[in-house]
C-alpha positions as CSV (number, residue, x, y, z in Angstrom):
1,M,0.0,0.0,0.0
2,A,1.4,3.4,-1.0
3,V,1.3,6.4,1.5
4,M,0.7,9.7,-0.1
5,K,1.4,13.2,1.2
6,V,0.2,16.6,0.1
7,I,2.0,19.8,0.3
8,E,0.8,23.4,-0.5
9,I,3.1,25.8,-2.3
10,M,3.0,29.1,-4.1
11,A,4.6,29.9,-7.2
12,N,4.7,32.7,-9.9
13,S,5.7,33.5,-13.5
14,E,5.9,36.6,-15.7
15,K,4.3,34.7,-18.6
16,S,1.5,32.5,-17.7
17,W,-0.4,30.7,-15.1
18,E,0.8,27.5,-16.9
19,E,4.4,28.3,-16.4
20,A,3.7,29.2,-12.8
21,V,2.5,25.7,-12.2
22,K,5.5,24.3,-14.1
23,N,7.8,26.4,-11.8
24,A,6.0,25.0,-8.7
25,V,6.6,21.4,-9.7
26,K,10.2,22.0,-10.8
27,T,11.1,23.9,-7.6
28,A,9.4,21.3,-5.5
29,S,11.0,18.3,-7.2
30,K,14.5,19.7,-5.9
31,S,13.7,18.5,-2.5
32,V,10.5,16.3,-2.9
33,K,10.7,12.9,-4.6
34,N,8.0,10.6,-6.2
35,I,5.7,13.6,-7.1
36,K,2.5,12.0,-8.6
37,S,0.1,15.0,-9.3
38,V,-0.5,18.6,-9.0
39,Y,-3.9,20.3,-8.2
40,V,-4.3,24.0,-8.8
41,K,-6.1,25.5,-6.0
42,E,-6.0,29.1,-6.7
43,Q,-4.9,31.5,-9.5
44,N,-4.4,35.4,-9.2
45,A,-2.3,37.9,-11.0
46,N,-0.8,41.5,-10.4
47,V,-1.8,44.2,-12.8
48,K,0.1,47.4,-13.6
49,G,-1.9,49.9,-15.8
50,D,-3.6,47.7,-18.3
51,S,-1.1,44.9,-18.2
52,I,-0.7,41.7,-16.1
53,T,2.8,41.8,-14.5
54,D,2.9,38.7,-12.6
55,Y,0.9,35.3,-12.6
56,R,0.6,33.5,-9.3
57,V,-0.8,30.0,-8.2
58,I,-1.2,28.2,-5.1
59,V,-1.0,24.4,-5.9
60,K,-1.2,21.2,-4.0
61,I,1.4,18.7,-4.8
62,T,0.9,15.0,-4.0
63,F,3.9,12.7,-3.7
64,E,4.4,9.1,-2.5
65,V,6.3,8.7,0.8
66,E,9.0,6.0,0.7
67,A,8.8,3.5,3.5
């Protein structure tokens, strides 16, 4: 039986929400092994004038705990 754990992290990108999610997984994978899935919990963006300057996400990352 596999034991799974979920962590919640925030990440950002200047290009898109999709890239922000990719950044979250890439950064988490540096210290967390066996990542199985990512769930986007929240998306928001910073705006300056009439342009989005920063895309932000809060994600839940699920990984398998090694016994």
